[in-house]
Each structure stands twice: as C-alpha cells, then as structure tokens.
C-alpha positions as CSV (number, residue, x, y, z in Angstrom):
1,X,-81.4,-28.8,-9.0
2,X,-79.8,-26.3,-11.3
3,X,-80.3,-22.7,-10.7
4,X,-81.4,-20.5,-13.5
5,X,-81.3,-16.4,-13.2
6,X,-83.4,-13.8,-15.2
7,X,-81.5,-10.6,-15.7
8,X,-82.0,-7.3,-17.5
9,X,-82.2,-4.1,-17.5
10,X,-84.9,-2.5,-15.6
11,X,-88.8,-2.6,-16.6
12,X,-88.3,-4.6,-19.5
13,X,-90.7,-7.6,-17.6
14,X,-88.6,-9.6,-15.8
15,X,-90.8,-10.2,-12.6
16,X,-93.7,-11.0,-15.0
17,X,-91.9,-13.7,-17.0
18,X,-90.7,-14.7,-13.4
19,X,-94.2,-15.2,-12.6
20,X,-95.3,-16.6,-15.8
21,X,-92.4,-19.4,-15.7
22,X,-93.6,-20.4,-12.1
23,X,-97.2,-20.2,-13.2
24,X,-98.2,-17.9,-9.6
25,X,-98.2,-14.1,-8.9
26,X,-94.8,-14.4,-6.6
27,X,-92.6,-11.4,-7.6
28,X,-93.6,-8.0,-7.3
29,X,-95.1,-6.5,-10.7
30,X,-95.4,-2.7,-11.2
31,X,-94.4,-0.4,-14.1
32,X,-91.9,1.7,-12.0
33,X,-88.5,0.5,-12.7
34,X,-86.4,-1.0,-9.9
35,X,-89.6,-2.6,-7.6
36,X,-87.5,-5.9,-7.6
37,X,-84.8,-4.8,-5.5
38,X,-84.2,-8.3,-4.0
39,X,-83.7,-11.3,-5.8
40,X,-86.7,-13.7,-5.4
41,X,-86.3,-17.5,-5.6
42,X,-88.6,-19.9,-6.6
43,X,-89.2,-23.8,-8.3
44,X,-89.4,-24.1,-11.7
45,X,-90.8,-26.9,-13.9
46,X,-90.6,-27.3,-17.9
47,X,-90.2,-30.6,-19.8
48,X,-90.3,-33.0,-16.8
49,X,-87.3,-30.7,-15.5
50,X,-87.1,-29.0,-12.0
51,X,-84.9,-26.0,-11.5
52,X,-84.7,-22.9,-9.4
53,X,-85.4,-19.5,-10.7
54,X,-84.2,-16.5,-9.3
55,X,-85.4,-13.1,-10.3
56,X,-83.3,-10.0,-10.1
57,X,-83.2,-6.3,-9.9
58,X,-82.5,-4.4,-13.2
59,X,-78.7,-4.1,-14.0
60,X,-77.8,-0.6,-14.5
61,X,-74.1,-1.1,-15.4
62,X,-72.7,2.6,-14.8
63,X,-74.6,4.2,-12.6
64,X,-73.0,5.2,-9.1
65,X,-76.1,5.4,-7.1
66,X,-76.1,3.0,-3.9
67,X,-79.4,1.6,-4.8
68,X,-78.3,1.0,-8.4
69,X,-74.8,-0.6,-6.9
70,X,-76.9,-2.7,-4.7
71,X,-79.0,-4.1,-7.5
72,X,-76.1,-4.6,-10.0
73,X,-74.0,-6.7,-7.5
74,X,-77.3,-8.8,-6.3
75,X,-77.5,-9.5,-9.9
76,X,-74.0,-10.3,-10.5
77,X,-74.0,-12.5,-7.6
78,X,-76.7,-14.4,-9.0
79,X,-75.4,-14.8,-12.5
80,X,-72.4,-16.2,-10.7
81,X,-74.1,-19.0,-8.9
82,X,-76.4,-19.6,-12.3
83,X,-76.3,-22.7,-14.3
84,X,-78.3,-20.8,-17.4
85,X,-79.2,-17.1,-17.9
86,X,-82.2,-15.8,-19.1
87,X,-81.5,-12.2,-20.7
88,X,-84.4,-10.5,-21.1
89,X,-84.7,-7.3,-23.4
90,X,-87.6,-5.2,-24.4
91,X,-88.5,-5.1,-28.1
92,X,-90.3,-2.0,-28.1
93,X,-87.1,-0.3,-26.9
94,X,-84.7,-1.9,-29.5
95,X,-81.4,-2.6,-28.4
96,X,-80.2,0.3,-25.9
97,X,-76.8,1.1,-24.7
98,X,-77.4,-0.9,-21.3
99,X,-78.5,-3.8,-23.2
100,X,-75.3,-4.0,-25.2
101,X,-73.2,-3.5,-21.8
102,X,-75.4,-6.2,-20.1
103,X,-74.7,-8.6,-23.2
104,X,-71.1,-7.9,-22.9
105,X,-70.9,-9.1,-19.2
106,X,-72.6,-12.2,-20.1
107,X,-70.5,-13.1,-22.6
108,X,-67.6,-12.4,-19.9
109,X,-69.6,-15.0,-17.8
110,X,-69.3,-17.9,-20.2
111,X,-72.3,-19.4,-18.8
112,X,-75.3,-20.4,-21.2
113,X,-77.4,-17.5,-21.9
114,X,-81.0,-17.6,-23.3
115,X,-81.6,-14.1,-25.2
116,X,-85.6,-13.2,-24.6
117,X,-87.2,-10.3,-26.5
118,X,-90.1,-9.5,-24.6
119,X,-93.3,-7.6,-25.1
120,X,-94.0,-8.9,-28.3
121,X,-97.8,-9.7,-27.8
122,X,-98.7,-10.4,-31.4
123,X,-97.1,-12.3,-34.2
124,X,-96.3,-8.7,-36.0
125,X,-94.0,-7.6,-33.6
126,X,-91.4,-10.6,-33.8
127,X,-90.2,-8.6,-36.2
128,X,-88.3,-6.4,-33.9
129,X,-86.3,-9.2,-32.6
130,X,-84.2,-9.3,-35.4
131,X,-82.6,-6.1,-34.3
132,X,-81.1,-8.4,-30.9
133,X,-78.6,-10.4,-33.1
134,X,-76.4,-7.5,-33.0
135,X,-75.8,-8.4,-29.1
136,X,-74.1,-11.5,-30.1
137,X,-75.9,-13.8,-27.8
138,X,-77.3,-16.2,-30.4
139,X,-80.5,-16.7,-31.7
140,X,-83.4,-14.1,-30.1
141,X,-86.8,-15.7,-28.8
142,X,-89.8,-13.3,-29.4
143,X,-92.1,-13.6,-26.3
144,X,-94.8,-12.0,-24.6
145,X,-94.5,-12.4,-20.6
146,X,-97.7,-11.2,-20.1
147,X,-99.9,-13.2,-22.3
148,X,-97.8,-16.3,-22.2
149,X,-97.0,-15.9,-26.0
150,X,-94.3,-18.2,-27.3
151,X,-92.7,-18.9,-23.8
152,X,-92.3,-22.6,-24.4
153,X,-89.7,-22.2,-27.3
154,X,-87.0,-20.7,-25.4
155,X,-87.7,-22.6,-22.2
156,X,-87.1,-25.8,-24.2
157,X,-83.4,-24.5,-24.8
158,X,-83.1,-23.5,-21.2
159,X,-84.0,-26.6,-19.5
160,X,-81.8,-28.4,-22.4
161,X,-78.5,-27.5,-20.5
162,X,-79.6,-28.2,-17.1
163,X,-78.4,-30.9,-14.9
164,X,-80.4,-33.8,-14.7
165,X,-81.5,-34.5,-11.1
166,X,-80.9,-37.5,-9.0
167,X,-78.1,-38.8,-11.8
168,X,-76.7,-41.5,-9.0
169,X,-78.3,-42.1,-5.5
170,X,-76.1,-41.4,-2.7
171,X,-77.4,-42.7,0.5
172,X,-74.9,-41.1,3.1
173,X,-76.4,-38.8,5.7
174,X,-76.4,-35.4,4.3
175,X,-76.5,-32.4,6.8
176,X,-76.9,-28.3,6.0
177,X,-75.4,-26.4,8.5
178,X,-77.3,-23.3,8.1
179,X,-78.2,-19.8,9.9
180,X,-77.9,-15.9,9.8
181,X,-74.3,-14.7,8.5
182,X,-72.1,-14.4,11.5
183,X,-73.7,-17.3,13.7
184,X,-70.6,-19.6,13.6
185,X,-71.6,-21.9,10.8
186,X,-68.0,-22.1,9.5
187,X,-66.8,-22.6,12.9
188,X,-68.9,-25.7,13.6
189,X,-67.9,-26.9,10.4
190,X,-64.3,-26.4,10.5
191,X,-64.5,-27.6,14.6
192,X,-66.7,-31.0,13.3
193,X,-63.6,-31.6,10.4
194,X,-61.0,-31.2,13.1
195,X,-61.7,-33.8,15.1
196,X,-59.3,-36.6,15.6
197,X,-61.2,-39.8,14.9
198,X,-62.7,-37.7,11.7
199,X,-61.2,-38.3,8.6
200,X,-62.0,-35.6,5.7
201,X,-62.3,-35.8,2.2
202,X,-62.9,-32.7,0.0
203,X,-65.6,-33.6,-2.4
204,X,-67.0,-31.2,-5.1
205,X,-70.5,-30.2,-4.4
206,X,-73.6,-30.2,-7.0
207,X,-73.7,-26.6,-6.1
208,X,-71.1,-24.9,-8.2
209,X,-68.3,-23.0,-5.7
210,X,-69.5,-24.7,-2.9
211,X,-67.5,-27.6,-1.1
212,X,-69.3,-30.4,0.5
213,X,-66.9,-32.3,3.0
214,X,-66.9,-35.9,4.2
215,X,-66.7,-36.7,7.8
216,X,-66.2,-40.1,8.5
217,X,-67.6,-40.2,12.3
218,X,-67.4,-44.2,13.9
219,X,-67.1,-45.6,10.9
220,X,-69.9,-44.0,8.9
221,X,-69.4,-41.5,6.2
222,X,-71.4,-38.0,6.5
223,X,-71.6,-35.1,4.0
224,X,-71.6,-31.7,5.7
225,X,-73.2,-29.3,3.2
226,X,-70.9,-26.0,3.5
227,X,-73.6,-22.6,3.5
228,X,-70.9,-20.4,5.0
229,X,-68.9,-19.8,1.6
230,X,-68.9,-16.0,1.8
231,X,-65.7,-15.4,0.8
232,X,-66.2,-12.7,-1.8
233,X,-65.7,-9.2,0.0
234,X,-68.5,-6.8,-0.6
235,X,-69.3,-3.2,0.4
236,X,-72.5,-3.2,-0.1
237,X,-74.1,-5.2,3.0
238,X,-77.5,-6.3,1.5
239,X,-75.5,-8.1,-1.3
240,X,-74.0,-10.3,1.0
241,X,-77.1,-11.2,2.9
242,X,-79.1,-12.1,-0.2
243,X,-76.4,-14.2,-1.5
244,X,-76.1,-16.3,1.9
245,X,-80.1,-16.8,1.5
246,X,-79.6,-18.3,-2.1
247,X,-77.1,-20.6,-0.5
248,X,-78.8,-21.7,2.4
249,X,-82.1,-22.4,0.0
250,X,-79.9,-24.6,-2.3
251,X,-78.3,-26.3,0.9
252,X,-81.9,-27.2,2.4
253,X,-82.8,-28.6,-1.0
254,X,-80.1,-31.0,-1.0
255,X,-79.5,-32.1,2.6
256,X,-81.6,-34.8,4.8
257,X,-81.2,-32.6,8.3
258,X,-80.5,-29.1,8.5
259,X,-78.8,-27.8,11.6
260,X,-80.2,-24.4,12.1
261,X,-77.9,-22.3,14.3
262,X,-78.9,-19.6,16.3
263,X,-76.5,-17.1,18.2
264,X,-76.9,-17.3,22.2
265,X,-75.7,-13.7,22.4
266,X,-78.8,-12.4,20.3
267,X,-81.7,-14.9,20.5
268,X,-84.4,-15.9,18.3
269,X,-84.6,-13.5,15.6
270,X,-86.9,-12.9,12.8
271,X,-84.2,-14.1,10.0
272,X,-84.0,-17.4,12.1
273,X,-87.6,-18.2,12.0
274,X,-87.6,-17.6,8.4
275,X,-85.0,-20.1,7.8
276,X,-86.6,-22.8,10.2
277,X,-89.8,-22.3,8.5
278,X,-87.9,-22.9,5.1
279,X,-86.8,-26.1,6.4
280,X,-90.1,-27.3,7.5
281,X,-91.4,-26.6,4.4
282,X,-88.6,-28.5,2.4
283,X,-89.9,-31.3,5.0
284,X,-86.1,-32.1,6.2
285,X,-85.0,-32.9,9.3
286,X,-84.4,-29.8,11.9
287,X,-81.9,-29.6,14.8
288,X,-81.8,-26.0,16.5
289,X,-77.9,-25.6,17.7
290,X,-77.6,-22.8,20.2
291,X,-74.3,-21.8,19.6
292,X,-71.9,-19.4,21.7
293,X,-73.3,-20.8,24.7
294,X,-69.8,-20.5,26.3
295,X,-70.3,-16.7,26.3
296,X,-73.6,-16.7,28.0
297,X,-73.7,-15.8,31.5
298,X,-75.6,-18.7,33.0
299,X,-76.3,-16.7,36.1
300,X,-79.1,-14.6,34.1
301,X,-80.1,-17.5,31.3
302,X,-80.4,-21.0,31.6
303,X,-80.9,-23.8,29.2
304,X,-84.2,-24.6,29.9
305,X,-85.2,-20.8,30.0
306,X,-83.7,-20.4,26.9
307,X,-85.3,-23.5,25.1
308,X,-88.8,-22.4,26.9
309,X,-88.7,-19.2,25.3
310,X,-87.7,-20.6,21.9
311,X,-90.8,-22.8,22.5
312,X,-93.0,-19.9,23.0
313,X,-92.1,-18.3,19.9
314,X,-92.2,-21.2,17.8
315,X,-95.0,-23.2,19.0
316,X,-95.7,-25.2,15.8
317,X,-92.0,-26.4,16.1
318,X,-92.4,-27.8,19.4
319,X,-91.1,-31.4,17.8
320,X,-87.8,-29.7,16.9
321,X,-84.8,-30.7,19.3
322,X,-82.7,-27.7,21.0
323,X,-79.0,-28.4,21.9
324,X,-76.7,-25.9,23.4
325,X,-72.8,-26.1,21.5
326,X,-70.2,-23.7,21.3
327,X,-67.8,-24.4,17.8
328,X,-65.0,-22.5,19.2
329,X,-64.5,-24.6,22.5
330,X,-66.0,-27.8,20.8
331,X,-68.7,-28.1,23.4
332,X,-71.3,-30.9,22.3
333,X,-70.7,-30.6,18.8
334,X,-70.6,-34.1,18.0
335,X,-73.8,-34.4,19.8
336,X,-75.4,-32.5,16.4
337,X,-74.0,-35.4,14.4
338,X,-75.8,-38.0,16.8
339,X,-78.9,-36.1,16.9
340,X,-78.8,-35.5,13.1
341,X,-78.4,-39.4,12.6
342,X,-81.5,-40.2,14.6
343,X,-83.5,-38.1,12.9
344,X,-82.8,-39.4,10.1
345,X,-83.6,-42.7,10.8
346,X,-86.9,-41.7,11.9
347,X,-87.4,-39.7,8.7
348,X,-86.5,-43.4,6.9
349,X,-89.2,-45.4,9.2
350,X,-91.8,-47.2,7.9
351,X,-95.0,-48.4,10.4
352,X,-96.7,-50.8,9.7
353,X,-100.2,-50.5,8.4
354,X,-101.8,-52.5,10.7
355,X,-100.5,-51.1,13.8
356,X,-101.3,-47.7,13.2
357,X,-104.8,-48.8,12.4
358,X,-105.1,-50.7,15.6
359,X,-103.3,-48.2,18.0
360,X,-104.1,-44.5,15.8
361,X,-107.6,-45.3,15.2
362,X,-108.7,-46.4,18.4
363,X,-107.5,-43.5,19.8
364,X,-109.2,-41.1,17.2
365,X,-112.4,-43.0,17.7
366,X,-112.2,-42.2,21.3
367,X,-112.7,-38.5,20.5
368,X,-113.7,-38.1,17.0
369,X,-114.0,-35.1,15.1
370,X,-116.8,-32.6,15.6
371,X,-119.8,-32.4,13.3
372,X,-119.6,-30.0,10.6
373,X,-122.7,-28.7,8.5
374,X,-125.0,-31.4,10.3
375,X,-122.5,-34.2,9.1
376,X,-120.3,-36.9,11.6
377,X,-117.2,-37.4,10.4
378,X,-115.8,-40.6,10.6
379,X,-112.1,-42.0,10.1
380,X,-111.8,-45.4,8.7
381,X,-108.2,-46.3,7.8
382,X,-104.7,-44.8,7.7
383,X,-101.4,-45.9,6.1
384,X,-97.9,-44.6,5.6
385,X,-97.7,-43.6,1.8
386,X,-94.0,-42.7,2.0
387,X,-90.8,-41.9,4.0
388,X,-88.4,-39.5,4.2
389,X,-90.5,-37.1,4.8
390,X,-92.7,-39.3,6.3
391,X,-96.5,-39.1,4.7
392,X,-99.5,-40.6,5.7
393,X,-103.0,-40.8,4.2
394,X,-106.0,-40.9,6.1
395,X,-109.4,-42.0,4.6
396,X,-112.7,-40.9,5.8
397,X,-116.2,-40.1,4.5
398,X,-115.5,-36.4,4.4
399,X,-112.2,-35.4,4.0
400,X,-112.6,-31.8,2.9
401,X,-115.1,-30.7,5.9
402,X,-112.4,-32.0,8.3
403,X,-111.2,-28.5,10.4
404,X,-107.2,-27.9,10.6
405,X,-107.8,-28.1,14.8
406,X,-108.4,-31.8,14.6
407,X,-105.5,-32.4,12.1
408,X,-103.3,-30.7,14.6
409,X,-105.2,-33.2,17.1
410,X,-104.1,-36.2,14.9
411,X,-100.5,-35.0,14.8
412,X,-100.1,-34.8,18.4
413,X,-101.7,-38.1,19.3
414,X,-99.5,-39.5,16.5
415,X,-96.2,-37.7,17.7
416,X,-97.2,-39.6,21.3
417,X,-97.1,-42.9,19.8
418,X,-94.2,-43.1,17.5
419,X,-91.1,-40.9,18.0
420,X,-90.9,-38.1,15.3
421,X,-88.6,-36.0,17.1
422,X,-86.7,-33.6,14.5
423,X,-89.0,-34.9,11.7
424,X,-91.8,-32.9,9.9
425,X,-94.7,-35.2,9.1
426,X,-97.3,-34.5,6.4
427,X,-101.0,-35.6,6.2
428,X,-103.1,-36.5,2.9
429,X,-107.2,-37.0,3.6
430,X,-109.1,-38.9,1.2
431,X,-112.4,-40.1,0.3
432,X,-112.8,-43.2,1.7
433,X,-113.0,-46.0,-1.1
434,X,-116.2,-48.2,-1.3
435,X,-114.8,-51.2,-0.2
436,X,-113.7,-50.0,3.3
437,X,-117.4,-48.6,3.8
C-alpha cells in the first residue's frame, strides 16, 4: 500500500484530521501543542484505494530544543518514506513563517503534496484559504477536520497519486525478518544470502529505499524483505526506533511469513511482544527465532527452559514455533526457511467441508457450548471460507451468545485435528440458515 504522511506545525489539527480519515479516535487530540510526539500509523481507505496513514508531530524547523528536534526528525523521516504528503495549515493564523519553511522543505522533497487549510468550519471561512497560494504548493483545500466538512475533495487528489495494490500477483514465498533494533536482522539476512547454494538477485521492493532479495533455496525462489535498512545516522535515538517501527509495519503488511527475532542474551521484551501482536493481527505466518544462542551459557539456560518462559508470557501464541539460531555462526539458519515454507503451505491449505463437519462437529457435540440466558446453543455446520489466512465460518442458532471461552475451545480442538503450527486462524460465527435447521 501507499504511505501518506500528515505534516505541519504544532496544533493545526493534524491528529484530528488523522482520526477523521481513518474514522476512529486513534491519535490523541489535545489543544496543547506537541501532544503527538511519536508518529502514529493506521490503515485508511478512500475511493476504493487503501493506504497507510502516518500522523507526525508538529514540525518546528529552527528550534534547537531536543524535544522539537526529535519531532522534526521523525516528521522528516516520514516525509522521506511517504508516497504522498498532506500539509496541514491553520486558516485562523494565516501563513506563518514556520508554514513557509515547511513548504520550502516539502518543495525540496519533490514529493506530491496536498495543501489542506484546516479550521474552515463554515463556507464563509473558505476565503481565508486563498492566502495560502503563496506557499507554492498548488490549490489549497479549505476543510474542517473537526466536523468533516469538504474532506472528500482533497482525499480524491491524495489517492489519485497512490500506487494500485496487487498490480501483479507474485506467488513466491515472501519472508519478512522483523524485530527490535540490534537483534541481528541484517546478520540473518546476510547469512542467508551468503550460502553457496543460494543465488541472490537484488530486486527493487515496493517500499521505497528498501531492497528485497531473491533467494533460490533448493530450486525455490523466496523473497526476503529487508527491514534492517536503518542506514541513516541520527543523533536522536527515538527517531531511529520509530523509523524501524514504520519499516516493520510495512514489511509485515507485504509478507506471507514473519520471522520475529529475539535476542537470546536479553530475553523476551515488551517491544518483541508488540511486534508479535502486530504480526498476529495481520494474520501472517509467525516464527520466533531466538538469535545469538551461541552466546548463551548452556549450563544456566537450556532451549526447553527458554521456550517454556516464552510460552508462559505468550499464552495466546502457543501455536508459534520457536527456533534457536546464530546468525553469526550460521547455526540452524536454513531451518528458518524450511519452517517458513511449511507454515505457508499450512496457510494455503483447504480443508474439505464434509471432513470438517464429520470430525470437528462430532467433537463439539460431545462438549457443547454452555446454555446462555436459558438458551441452548448448538453449532450445526462449519466450512472454510478462505485461506492465506485461513478463515472458518460456523453456523449456529445464537451466534451472538457464544462465549469467548468456547471460541478458544473450538480453536484448540481445530488445531488438534489439523496442523496449523505458526498460522493464525480466524473464525466467523453466523446465524444458521433456515435450510439447515
């Protein structure tokens, strides 16, 4: 998907516009300038086109305050990565010197820019927008992010420049190597590319400035998506981490299977859990690769104990396989490719409807759902409605009453019957049709 960045000086309504476009309260909106310190990402859609939207902190071009420098650099990184930029200004303030400086930066970026004049809450305030022609960024769009007035007009222009999704179908397995900074992502990628039996051809990725690599492994082409591409030197540590977050999100969106790398010397950390949660939410295949295993004292920590600790902290991800590797010594690195291949086969698998109904429904009838509000719940029928990721539809008499605990029970039984290791699966619960009653 294309990436759209919202930029502007502090307190012009960027976060309000962000929430308006994604149609939910995601960004924190306050009248105090500088509330959006970190960039926020969400999926937007307009006129049939989906895109990733990034909300940036307010740019203060000349400030030497560390806080302002951090926000400025974060915003510039978003601009650098974006396919289209929405520049927000405030109709009530007119053109400010900061607006002019930001406009100069945007013109230098050579990126498509849509100029949005916010806080035009009524038609008579649209007259203020003409002043902003002086910024040299084309026609200004007077809008109100707060009440949604005229927001559709400028969005038409934004999506017109964005790339079309799925221009061509690529059936090759796509693996994203993701994880916190310094866990060894680039080391693993380089180790995989350095194997004698692998032929490597660099190809331009759909993400700007990222390079994907094609690995031929036993005759099969596999695309490695590089998320370790933080080549930029930065004095502000937070910017690098946020840039890494953006790269990770886009890589997860594009991949089939994500290899989430964990540092064996540090153990499972909060950011690891966040990345795993993001992969699961995207319904991609998941592998946990514990890197730097060669640096761990085996007398004090075994793989079984380490895995047990991970399972304890990630109870809902007990279906995710764990592999112990060393990217430096190349220990078990090809195992990652083998596991990813197997996981993708499971993601693509189709289970015959008659077989599922014979096996799974029989189990569920022996342990039926509990009665809710005096109603007996009965599941009559199940079918797989899609693959990659697998989605299963269950038909029952009162789908809204089915408790979450029983849904988890269904998932456990399904996983016992069929091998979905490393594969998130989704369920739909629907009212049974009359012809099945």
